[in-house]
C-alpha positions in Angstrom: -31.8 49.6 127.5 -29.2 47.1 126.7 -27.5 44.9 129.4 -24.6 43.9 127.2 -22.2 46.7 127.1 -20.5 45.2 123.9 -23.8 45.3 122.0 -24.3 48.9 123.3 -20.9 49.9 121.6 -21.8 48.2 118.5 -25.1 49.9 118.2 -23.6 53.4 119.1 -20.8 52.8 116.1 -23.5 51.8 113.6 -25.5 54.8 114.4 -22.5 57.1 113.9 -21.7 55.3 110.6 -25.2 55.7 109.4 -25.0 59.6 110.2 -21.8 59.7 108.1 -23.4 57.9 105.3 -26.5 60.1 105.3 -24.2 63.4 104.8 -21.7 61.7 102.2 -21.7 63.3 99.0 -23.8 61.6 96.5 -21.7 60.5 93.1 -22.7 62.4 90.0 -24.4 60.4 87.1 -20.8 60.5 85.4 -19.1 59.1 88.3 -21.6 56.6 88.8 -21.3 55.2 85.2 -17.6 55.2 85.4 -17.9 52.9 88.7 -20.3 50.8 87.1 -18.1 50.5 83.9 -14.9 49.6 86.3 -17.0 47.0 88.1 -18.4 45.4 84.9 -14.7 45.3 83.4 -13.4 43.7 86.6 -16.1 41.2 86.7 -15.7 40.2 83.1 -11.9 39.9 83.4 -12.5 37.5 86.4 -15.0 35.4 84.5 -12.7 35.3 81.6 -9.7 34.0 83.7 -12.0 31.5 85.2 -13.0 30.2 81.8 -9.4 30.1 80.7 -8.6 28.0 83.7 -11.4 25.5 82.8 -9.9 25.5 79.3 -6.7 24.6 80.3 -8.1 21.7 82.4 -9.8 20.5 79.4 -6.7 20.5 77.3 -4.9 18.7 79.9 -7.5 16.2 80.2 -7.6 15.9 76.3 -3.9 15.3 76.3 -4.3 12.6 79.1 -7.0 10.7 77.2 -4.9 10.8 74.0 -1.9 9.2 75.9 -4.4 6.5 77.4 -5.8 5.9 73.9 -2.3 5.3 72.5 -1.2 3.0 75.2 -4.5 1.0 74.8 -3.9 0.7 71.1 -0.4 -0.5 71.5 -1.2 -3.4 73.8 -1.2 -6.8 72.2 -4.4 -8.4 71.1 -6.2 -5.2 70.7 -8.2 -4.9 67.3 -8.8 -1.3 66.3 -12.3 -0.7 65.7 -13.8 -3.4 67.8 -12.2 -2.7 71.1 -14.9 -1.3 73.6 -12.5 0.5 75.7 -11.0 2.3 72.9 -14.3 3.3 71.9 -15.5 4.6 75.0 -12.1 6.5 75.4 -12.6 8.0 71.9 -16.2 9.2 72.9 -14.8 10.7 76.0 -12.2 12.5 73.9 -14.7 14.0 71.6 -16.9 15.2 74.5 -14.0 16.9 76.0 -13.1 18.6 72.8 -16.7 19.7 72.3 -16.7 21.1 75.8 -13.6 22.9 75.2 -15.0 24.6 72.1 -18.0 25.7 73.9 -15.9 27.3 76.5 -14.0 29.2 73.8 -17.4 30.3 72.6 -18.5 31.3 76.1 -15.3 33.4 76.6 -15.8 35.2 73.4 -19.5 36.0 74.3 -18.2 37.3 77.7 -15.7 39.6 75.9 -18.2 40.9 73.7 -20.4 41.9 76.7 -17.5 43.4 78.3 -16.6 45.5 75.3 -20.4 46.5 74.8 -20.6 47.6 78.6 -17.5 49.6 78.2 -18.8 51.3 75.1 -22.0 52.4 76.8 -20.4 54.2 79.5 
């Protein structure tokens, strides 16, 4: 027997919910497939939106780096190929572009998975 009345109420409620779940109608295989398809599509769309957000961030970062490179190149006394700061900025720019390209590939792959999941159900 429990001493805490609040906990007793919670246990009673859980027992009632469990009984109701026991008598609940089980979904047919077709309904289960449709719900799985909806869930998969929802998850794929969410993941694609997240990837698009990251792509936009990378594009913003790319523009920022380009501006910094241009500003550095315009400074007096900077020799084009011999400046180590310009060289490191250019390397950073290449890394950001490669990362963005990989994100586009991942987004396409995710779209293919979503299409395949919807075709199966």
